[in-house]
C-alpha positions as CSV (number, residue, x, y, z in Angstrom):
1,M,-61.9,-3.4,65.0
2,N,-60.6,-6.9,64.4
3,I,-59.5,-9.2,67.2
4,K,-55.8,-8.4,66.6
5,Q,-56.4,-4.7,67.0
6,A,-58.6,-5.4,70.1
7,K,-55.8,-7.4,71.6
8,Q,-53.3,-4.5,71.1
9,E,-55.8,-2.0,72.6
10,I,-56.3,-4.2,75.7
11,Q,-52.5,-4.5,76.1
12,N,-52.2,-0.7,75.8
13,T,-55.0,-0.3,78.4
14,L,-53.3,-2.7,80.8
15,R,-50.0,-0.8,80.4
16,A,-51.6,2.5,81.1
17,Y,-53.5,1.2,84.1
18,L,-50.4,-0.4,85.6
19,S,-48.0,2.5,84.9
20,R,-47.0,4.5,88.0
21,D,-46.0,8.1,88.6
22,E,-42.8,9.3,90.2
23,L,-44.3,8.7,93.7
24,G,-45.0,5.0,92.9
25,N,-48.8,5.5,92.6
26,Y,-50.9,4.3,89.7
27,R,-50.9,7.0,87.1
28,I,-54.6,6.4,86.6
29,P,-56.4,6.0,90.0
30,T,-58.1,2.7,90.5
31,V,-61.5,4.4,90.6
32,R,-60.9,5.7,87.0
33,Q,-59.6,2.4,85.6
34,R,-62.6,1.5,83.6
35,P,-63.3,-2.2,82.9
36,V,-63.0,-3.2,79.3
37,L,-66.2,-4.4,77.7
38,L,-65.4,-6.6,74.7
39,M,-68.4,-7.0,72.5
40,G,-68.4,-9.3,69.4
41,P,-69.8,-12.4,67.7
42,P,-69.2,-15.7,69.4
43,G,-66.1,-17.8,68.5
44,I,-63.9,-15.1,67.1
45,G,-61.1,-15.4,69.7
46,K,-62.0,-13.1,72.5
47,T,-61.1,-15.7,75.1
48,Q,-57.8,-16.7,73.4
49,I,-56.4,-13.2,73.3
50,M,-56.7,-13.0,77.1
51,A,-54.3,-15.9,77.6
52,Q,-52.0,-14.4,74.9
53,I,-51.9,-11.0,76.7
54,A,-51.2,-12.6,80.1
55,Q,-48.3,-14.6,78.6
56,E,-46.8,-11.7,76.7
57,T,-47.1,-9.2,79.5
58,G,-46.3,-11.5,82.5
59,V,-49.4,-10.7,84.5
60,G,-51.8,-13.1,86.1
61,L,-55.0,-14.3,84.5
62,V,-58.2,-15.5,86.2
63,A,-61.0,-16.4,83.7
64,Y,-64.6,-17.2,84.4
65,T,-67.6,-17.9,82.2
66,I,-70.1,-15.9,84.4
67,T,-73.2,-17.8,83.2
68,H,-71.9,-20.8,85.1
69,H,-72.3,-19.0,88.4
70,T,-75.1,-18.4,90.8
71,R,-75.6,-15.3,92.9
72,Q,-74.1,-17.1,95.9
73,S,-70.9,-18.3,94.2
74,A,-70.4,-14.8,92.6
75,I,-70.9,-12.6,95.7
76,G,-70.4,-15.0,98.5
77,L,-72.8,-16.3,101.2
78,P,-74.4,-14.1,103.8
79,F,-73.7,-14.3,107.5
80,I,-74.8,-12.3,110.6
81,Q,-72.1,-10.1,112.3
82,Q,-72.5,-8.1,115.4
83,R,-71.6,-4.4,115.1
84,T,-71.7,-1.6,117.6
85,Y,-72.9,1.9,116.5
86,G,-73.3,4.8,118.9
87,G,-73.1,2.5,121.8
88,Q,-75.7,0.1,120.5
89,T,-75.2,-3.4,119.1
90,F,-76.8,-4.4,115.9
91,S,-77.0,-7.6,113.9
92,V,-75.8,-6.8,110.3
93,T,-75.5,-9.0,107.2
94,E,-72.1,-9.5,105.7
95,Y,-70.8,-11.8,103.0
96,T,-68.1,-14.4,102.7
97,M,-65.6,-13.7,99.9
98,S,-66.8,-14.3,96.4
99,E,-65.4,-17.4,94.7
100,I,-64.3,-15.2,91.8
101,L,-62.4,-12.7,94.0
102,A,-61.0,-15.6,96.1
103,S,-59.5,-17.0,92.9
104,V,-57.7,-13.7,92.3
105,Y,-56.2,-13.7,95.8
106,Q,-55.3,-17.4,95.5
107,L,-53.4,-16.7,92.3
108,M,-51.5,-13.8,94.0
109,E,-50.6,-16.1,97.0
110,T,-49.6,-19.0,94.8
111,T,-47.5,-17.2,92.2
112,G,-46.4,-14.0,93.9
113,I,-47.9,-12.1,90.9
114,K,-49.7,-9.0,92.2
115,E,-51.2,-7.6,89.0
116,G,-53.3,-9.2,86.3
117,I,-56.5,-9.6,84.3
118,L,-59.9,-10.8,85.6
119,F,-61.7,-12.0,82.5
120,L,-65.5,-12.5,82.7
121,D,-67.0,-14.1,79.7
122,E,-70.7,-13.9,78.6
123,I,-71.2,-11.0,80.9
124,N,-74.5,-9.9,79.3
125,C,-76.0,-13.4,79.7
126,V,-76.1,-13.6,83.5
127,S,-79.2,-14.7,85.3
128,E,-81.8,-12.2,86.5
129,T,-80.8,-12.6,90.1
130,L,-77.1,-12.1,89.3
131,A,-77.4,-9.3,86.9
132,P,-77.5,-6.5,89.5
133,M,-74.4,-7.8,91.2
134,M,-72.5,-8.0,88.0
135,L,-73.5,-4.4,87.1
136,Q,-72.3,-3.3,90.6
137,F,-69.0,-5.1,90.0
138,L,-68.4,-3.4,86.7
139,Q,-69.2,0.0,88.3
140,C,-67.6,-0.4,91.7
141,K,-65.3,-3.4,91.4
142,T,-66.8,-5.0,94.5
143,F,-68.7,-8.2,95.3
144,G,-70.5,-8.0,98.6
145,N,-68.1,-6.6,101.1
146,Q,-64.9,-7.3,99.1
147,A,-63.2,-5.4,96.4
148,L,-61.0,-6.5,93.5
149,P,-57.3,-5.9,94.5
150,E,-55.5,-2.9,93.0
151,G,-53.6,-3.7,89.8
152,W,-56.2,-5.9,88.3
153,L,-57.9,-5.1,85.0
154,I,-61.5,-6.3,84.5
155,V,-62.2,-7.5,81.0
156,A,-65.7,-8.5,80.3
157,A,-66.8,-10.1,77.1
158,G,-70.3,-10.4,75.6
159,N,-72.2,-11.2,72.4
160,P,-74.5,-8.7,70.6
161,P,-78.2,-9.4,70.8
162,E,-78.4,-10.7,67.2
163,Y,-76.2,-13.7,68.2
164,N,-77.9,-14.5,71.5
165,K,-81.5,-14.1,72.5
166,S,-80.7,-14.3,76.2
167,V,-78.5,-11.2,76.4
168,R,-79.3,-8.3,78.6
169,E,-78.9,-4.7,77.5
170,F,-76.6,-2.6,79.6
171,D,-78.1,0.7,80.9
172,V,-76.4,4.0,80.3
173,V,-75.1,4.2,83.8
174,T,-73.1,1.0,83.3
175,L,-72.0,1.8,79.8
176,D,-70.7,5.2,81.0
177,R,-68.4,3.4,83.4
178,V,-66.7,0.9,81.0
179,K,-64.3,1.1,78.0
180,R,-66.2,-0.6,75.2
181,I,-64.5,-2.3,72.3
182,D,-66.5,-3.7,69.5
183,V,-64.9,-6.6,67.6
184,T,-65.7,-8.0,64.2
185,E,-64.5,-11.2,62.5
186,D,-61.6,-10.8,60.1
187,F,-60.3,-13.8,58.1
188,A,-56.9,-12.2,57.2
189,V,-56.1,-11.7,60.9
190,W,-57.3,-15.2,61.8
191,K,-55.2,-16.6,59.0
192,E,-52.1,-15.0,60.4
193,Y,-53.0,-16.5,63.8
194,A,-53.7,-19.9,62.1
195,R,-50.3,-20.0,60.5
196,K,-48.6,-19.4,63.9
197,K,-50.8,-21.9,65.7
198,G,-50.3,-24.7,63.1
199,V,-53.9,-25.0,62.0
200,H,-54.4,-27.9,59.6
201,G,-53.5,-27.0,56.0
202,A,-56.8,-28.2,54.6
203,V,-58.7,-25.7,56.8
204,V,-56.5,-22.8,55.8
205,S,-56.5,-23.8,52.1
206,Y,-60.3,-24.2,52.0
207,L,-60.9,-20.9,53.7
208,D,-58.4,-19.2,51.4
209,I,-60.6,-20.3,48.5
210,K,-63.9,-19.7,50.2
211,K,-63.4,-16.8,52.6
212,E,-67.1,-16.3,53.0
213,H,-67.4,-19.6,54.8
214,F,-65.0,-18.5,57.6
215,Y,-67.7,-16.9,59.7
216,A,-71.4,-17.3,59.0
217,M,-74.6,-17.2,60.9
218,E,-78.0,-18.2,59.4
219,T,-81.4,-18.4,61.0
220,T,-83.3,-21.4,59.5
221,V,-86.5,-23.4,60.4
222,D,-84.1,-25.7,62.3
223,G,-82.8,-22.8,64.4
224,L,-79.5,-20.8,64.3
225,Q,-76.8,-22.5,62.2
226,F,-73.3,-21.2,62.1
227,A,-69.6,-21.5,61.3
228,T,-67.1,-19.7,63.6
229,A,-63.4,-19.3,63.9
230,R,-63.5,-21.4,67.1
231,G,-65.2,-24.2,65.2
232,W,-62.6,-24.2,62.5
233,E,-59.7,-24.2,65.0
234,D,-61.2,-27.0,67.1
235,L,-62.0,-29.0,63.9
236,S,-58.4,-28.6,62.8
237,E,-57.1,-30.1,66.1
238,L,-59.5,-33.0,65.7
239,I,-58.4,-33.6,62.1
240,Q,-54.8,-33.7,63.2
241,A,-55.6,-36.2,66.0
242,Y,-57.7,-38.3,63.6
243,E,-54.8,-38.4,61.1
244,A,-52.4,-39.5,63.8
245,L,-54.8,-42.4,64.7
246,G,-55.6,-43.4,61.2
247,L,-59.3,-42.3,61.5
248,K,-61.4,-40.7,58.9
249,V,-63.1,-37.3,59.2
250,D,-66.3,-37.5,57.3
251,R,-69.2,-35.1,56.8
252,E,-70.9,-36.1,60.1
253,V,-67.7,-35.3,62.1
254,V,-67.2,-32.0,60.3
255,G,-70.9,-31.1,61.1
256,Q,-70.2,-31.5,64.8
257,Y,-67.9,-28.5,64.6
258,I,-69.2,-26.5,61.6
259,Q,-72.8,-26.3,62.5
260,L,-74.0,-24.9,59.1
261,P,-74.8,-28.0,57.0
262,R,-74.0,-26.6,53.6
263,I,-70.6,-25.4,54.7
264,A,-69.9,-28.6,56.6
265,K,-70.8,-30.6,53.5
266,D,-68.7,-28.4,51.3
267,F,-65.6,-28.7,53.5
268,A,-66.0,-32.4,53.9
269,N,-65.9,-32.8,50.1
270,Y,-62.9,-30.5,50.0
271,L,-61.1,-32.5,52.6
272,E,-61.5,-35.6,50.5
273,L,-60.0,-33.7,47.5
274,Y,-57.2,-32.4,49.7
275,Y,-56.2,-36.0,50.6
276,K,-56.6,-37.0,47.0
277,Y,-54.3,-34.2,45.8
278,Q,-51.8,-35.3,48.4
279,R,-51.8,-38.8,46.9
280,I,-51.9,-38.1,43.2
281,Y,-49.4,-35.3,43.3
282,H,-47.0,-37.1,45.6
283,V,-46.3,-34.1,47.8
284,E,-43.6,-35.9,49.8
285,D,-41.8,-36.8,46.6
286,I,-41.9,-33.1,45.6
287,L,-40.3,-32.1,48.8
288,Q,-37.7,-34.8,48.5
289,G,-36.9,-33.7,44.9
290,T,-38.0,-37.0,43.4
291,W,-41.2,-35.9,41.5
292,Q,-42.1,-37.3,38.1
293,P,-42.5,-35.2,34.9
294,I,-46.2,-36.3,34.8
295,T,-46.8,-34.5,38.1
296,V,-45.6,-31.2,36.6
297,S,-47.8,-31.6,33.5
298,E,-50.9,-32.6,35.5
299,L,-50.6,-29.7,37.9
300,R,-49.9,-27.2,35.1
301,A,-53.1,-28.2,33.3
302,S,-55.3,-28.3,36.5
303,P,-57.9,-25.8,37.5
304,F,-56.8,-22.8,39.5
305,D,-58.5,-24.0,42.7
306,E,-56.6,-27.3,42.4
307,K,-53.3,-25.5,42.0
308,L,-54.1,-23.5,45.1
309,S,-54.8,-26.6,47.0
310,V,-51.6,-28.3,46.0
311,M,-49.6,-25.2,46.9
312,G,-51.4,-25.3,50.2
313,L,-50.3,-28.8,50.7
314,V,-46.7,-27.9,50.0
315,L,-46.9,-24.8,52.2
316,S,-48.4,-26.8,55.0
317,R,-45.5,-29.4,55.0
318,L,-42.9,-26.6,54.7
319,S,-44.6,-24.8,57.7
320,E,-44.6,-28.1,59.7
321,S,-41.0,-28.8,59.0
322,A,-39.9,-25.1,59.7
323,R,-42.0,-25.2,63.0
324,K,-40.0,-28.3,64.2
325,V,-36.7,-26.6,63.4
326,R,-37.8,-23.5,65.2
327,Q,-38.9,-25.5,68.3
328,Q,-35.6,-27.4,68.2
329,D,-33.8,-24.1,67.9
330,E,-35.7,-22.7,70.9
331,L,-34.8,-25.8,72.9
332,T,-31.2,-25.6,72.0
333,T,-31.0,-21.9,72.9
334,T,-32.8,-22.4,76.2
335,L,-30.5,-25.4,77.1
336,H,-27.5,-23.3,76.2
337,S,-28.5,-20.6,78.6
338,T,-29.2,-23.2,81.3
339,L,-25.9,-25.0,80.9
340,K,-24.0,-21.7,81.3
341,S,-25.7,-21.4,84.7
342,F,-24.8,-25.0,85.3
343,K,-21.1,-24.3,84.6
344,A,-21.0,-21.2,86.8
345,A,-22.6,-23.1,89.8
346,L,-20.0,-25.9,89.6
347,E,-17.5,-23.7,91.3
348,H,-19.3,-24.2,94.6
349,T,-21.6,-27.1,94.2
350,P,-21.3,-30.8,93.0
351,P,-22.7,-31.3,89.5
352,R,-25.6,-33.7,90.5
353,Q,-26.8,-31.2,93.1
354,V,-26.6,-28.3,90.6
355,L,-28.8,-30.3,88.2
356,E,-31.2,-31.1,91.0
357,Q,-31.5,-27.4,91.8
358,L,-32.0,-26.5,88.1
359,I,-34.6,-29.1,87.7
360,A,-36.5,-27.9,90.9
361,A,-36.3,-24.3,89.7
362,R,-37.7,-25.2,86.3
363,Q,-40.5,-27.3,87.8
364,A,-41.4,-24.4,90.1
365,A,-41.3,-21.9,87.2
366,M,-43.5,-24.1,85.1
367,K,-46.1,-24.5,87.9
368,M,-46.1,-20.8,88.5
369,A,-46.7,-20.0,84.9
370,K,-49.5,-22.6,84.7
371,D,-51.1,-21.2,87.9
372,A,-50.9,-17.7,86.5
373,G,-52.6,-18.6,83.3
374,Q,-49.5,-17.8,81.3
375,L,-48.7,-21.2,79.8
376,D,-49.9,-22.0,76.3
377,K,-49.3,-25.3,74.7
378,E,-46.1,-24.3,72.9
379,A,-44.6,-22.7,75.9
380,R,-45.5,-25.7,78.0
381,D,-44.0,-28.1,75.5
382,L,-40.7,-26.1,75.4
383,K,-40.4,-26.1,79.2
384,T,-41.3,-29.8,79.3
385,R,-38.6,-30.7,76.8
386,E,-36.0,-28.6,78.7
387,L,-37.0,-30.3,81.9
388,N,-36.8,-33.8,80.3
389,A,-33.3,-33.0,78.9
390,L,-32.0,-31.9,82.4
391,Q,-33.5,-35.0,84.0
392,D,-31.8,-37.1,81.3
393,Y,-28.5,-35.5,82.0
394,R,-28.8,-36.1,85.7
395,S,-29.7,-39.8,85.1
396,K,-26.8,-40.3,82.7
397,L,-24.4,-38.8,85.3
398,V,-25.7,-41.2,88.0
399,D,-26.1,-44.3,85.8
400,G,-22.7,-43.8,84.2
401,D,-21.1,-43.1,87.6
402,I,-19.3,-40.1,86.0
403,A,-16.8,-38.3,88.2
404,D,-17.5,-34.8,89.2
405,T,-14.4,-33.6,87.4
406,Q,-15.7,-35.0,84.2
407,A,-19.4,-34.1,84.6
408,F,-19.4,-30.8,82.8
409,E,-17.6,-32.2,79.7
410,A,-20.1,-35.1,79.7
411,V,-23.1,-32.8,79.9
412,K,-21.6,-30.5,77.2
413,G,-21.3,-33.5,74.9
414,W,-24.9,-34.5,75.4
415,F,-25.9,-30.9,74.7
416,G,-23.9,-31.1,71.6
417,E,-26.2,-33.8,70.4
418,Q,-29.1,-31.3,70.5
419,V,-27.0,-28.8,68.5
420,S,-26.2,-31.5,65.9
421,L,-29.9,-32.4,65.7
422,R,-30.8,-28.7,65.1
423,K,-28.2,-28.5,62.3
424,T,-29.5,-31.7,60.6
425,M,-33.1,-30.7,60.9
426,A,-32.3,-27.2,59.4
427,Q,-30.5,-28.8,56.5
428,E,-33.3,-31.2,55.7
429,C,-35.8,-28.3,55.9
430,A,-33.7,-26.2,53.6
431,A,-33.6,-29.0,51.1
432,M,-37.4,-29.1,51.2
433,F,-37.6,-25.4,50.5
434,D,-35.2,-25.7,47.6
435,N,-37.1,-28.7,46.1
436,A,-40.5,-27.0,46.5
437,F,-39.2,-23.9,44.6
438,A,-37.6,-26.0,41.9
439,F,-40.8,-28.0,41.3
440,L,-43.0,-24.8,41.2
441,E,-40.5,-23.1,38.9
442,Q,-40.7,-26.0,36.6
443,T,-44.5,-26.1,36.8
444,F,-45.4,-22.4,36.7
445,S,-42.3,-20.6,35.5
446,Q,-42.8,-16.9,36.5
447,S,-46.6,-17.0,36.8
448,Q,-48.8,-15.5,39.5
449,E,-48.8,-18.9,41.3
450,L,-45.1,-18.4,42.3
451,V,-45.7,-14.9,43.4
452,M,-48.6,-16.2,45.6
453,F,-46.3,-18.9,47.0
454,V,-43.6,-16.5,47.9
455,T,-46.1,-14.2,49.5
456,E,-47.5,-17.1,51.7
457,I,-43.9,-18.0,52.8
458,T,-43.4,-14.4,53.8
459,A,-46.6,-14.2,55.7
460,G,-46.2,-17.6,57.4
461,F,-44.8,-17.3,61.0
462,D,-42.6,-20.4,60.8
463,T,-41.6,-20.2,57.1
464,S,-40.6,-16.6,57.4
465,W,-38.6,-17.4,60.5
466,F,-36.8,-20.2,58.7
467,V,-35.9,-18.0,55.8
468,E,-34.7,-15.2,58.1
469,T,-32.6,-17.6,60.1
470,F,-31.2,-20.0,57.6
471,G,-31.8,-18.3,54.2
472,C,-33.2,-19.6,51.0
473,E,-31.7,-18.6,47.6
474,A,-34.7,-19.4,45.6
475,Y,-36.9,-17.4,47.9
476,F,-34.5,-14.5,47.6
477,R,-34.7,-14.7,43.7
478,H,-38.5,-14.6,43.6
479,N,-39.0,-12.1,46.5
480,K,-38.4,-9.2,44.1
481,E,-41.8,-9.9,42.7
482,L,-43.4,-8.8,45.9
483,L,-44.2,-5.3,47.0
484,F,-41.2,-3.8,48.8
485,D,-42.3,-3.1,52.4
486,E,-40.7,-3.2,55.8
487,T,-41.3,-6.9,56.2
488,Q,-39.7,-7.7,52.9
489,K,-36.7,-5.5,53.7
490,R,-36.3,-7.2,57.1
491,I,-36.3,-10.6,55.5
492,R,-33.9,-9.6,52.7
493,D,-31.5,-8.2,55.3
494,S,-31.8,-11.4,57.3
495,I,-31.2,-13.6,54.2
496,A,-28.1,-11.6,53.4
497,A,-26.8,-12.2,56.9
498,A,-27.6,-15.9,56.7
499,K,-25.6,-16.2,53.4
500,E,-22.5,-15.5,55.5
501,G,-23.2,-18.6,57.4
502,Q,-25.4,-19.5,60.3
503,P,-23.4,-18.5,63.5
504,P,-23.0,-21.3,66.0
505,L,-24.1,-21.0,69.6
506,Q,-21.5,-19.3,71.8
507,E,-19.2,-21.5,73.6
508,I,-20.5,-22.5,77.0
C-alpha cells in the first residue's frame, strides 16, 4: 500500500487497540495488541506520518532511531539485588529502566497523556548485541525488568534488504507476533502531501513532468545512488531558504540532496528554466492583471513542457497566497474563540489578569503539545501568532493605561484589525485567481491546459480551500469540464454558498 493508506491503517489499529468495552477494559487485551511493523524504502515518509497521527488523534509520541542505541541504553544497566526465596537469600541481576521506556513514562508525567505511540525506526538494522533484546521487545513489550505501559502502540519501521545491506531478517516467531504493513512509493500521494506542505513549486512542477525521477535507486560503480521523497522535501525547504537570502541553488547544492547525479543535473537545469520562465513571462504581472499581449502569444506558441512549467508557477503563487489567507483565517477564528472566553471572564476578574491567565494557559498548552510530539510547524506557528496577539493586547492595555471598563472594547477593536486584514488578504487573493483565469482563457481558450489548471486547483489543499470559502466565478465556469465526483460536488456546493456572501464572524 502507499504511505497514505498505511497512515490510515495505523490510525485504525490505534483506535482498535485503545477502544474499551462496557467494563472499561481494552477491547483487545494488551498481550494481543501486536506491534506494527512498517516496511518500505527509505525516505518515503514513514517517520512523518507518525507525527501526523499523533497530532490528529491527540495521543503522545516517543520516537527513536534504534540504530543510535547500545544494548545498555536500550535495556538499562544491570545491578545486583538481594532476593529471598524459600528462606534463602540470593544475589540476582536486575536492570535499571531503559532510556526508551523512561522517555515514555516521562512524557506521561509531563503531559498527562496516558496513551500514545512508541516509534522505533530502522528496527532491522540494530547491532548484533541489541538484536535479541529488540526481538524480545517486539514479542513481549518488555526491556529488562520493565514493560511498556498499557495504551501504547509499538510501531517499528525498517527497510527491505535491497535498500540496506546491514538489515537483519526477522524470524518466523517474531513475524508471527507483529502486524506487518508493506509500503511502496507513490508520487500521486506524495504530491497531495506536497501541496498541503507547501513544497516549492519547482520541485512539484518538475516531478509532474518527470514522475520517474520522484523515487529512484541505482547501484553503480560509485555505490548506491538515489533520489527519495525525503530528499525532494528537504531540497524544497533549502530552495525556499536560499531564495529568501538571495542565494543560488546550483547543481552541486542539488546533488547534496538528490544523490543520483543524472537526476540532480536534470533538476538543476530545470530550476534555471523555472526562474527564467518566472522572469520572461512576468508571473507577478499575470496575477496582478497587467500582462502584455506578447506574453500571451509567447506562451501559446511554447512547447507543452514550458506551458506546464508556467502554469506550475502560477499555481504555486496562487497556493502561496491562498495559504496565507487560510492561516490568517485560522488565526482570526482562534482569536475570536479566545476573546469570547476573555469577555466571559471579565465578570469576575480584571482584564489584565484575564489576559495573563489566557497567555499562561496558551503557553502551557503549547509546551504540552510539543512535549507530546503533537506540534508540527503550522500548528506551532498558529499557536505562536495567537500568543503574540494576546501579549500585544496586554501590552497595549498597560502602555495605554486603559481603564478596566474600556478594556474589552479596546481589545475588540484590535481584534477587528485582524478581521480587516483577513478580508483584505482574501480580496487580493480572489483578484489573483480571477486574473490567472483571465490570462489562461486568453492564452489557451478551452484547451486541455485549462482543464488541467482547474484540476490542480481542485486537488490543491489551499487553493481548493480558498475556492470553497470565498468562491471563484471563473473556476465555477470551468469546473464543468472535470469529472463529476464527490469532491467536485462539495466544491460546487461551497461555491454556491459563497456567492451569497462570506458570513462574518459572530459577534463577540
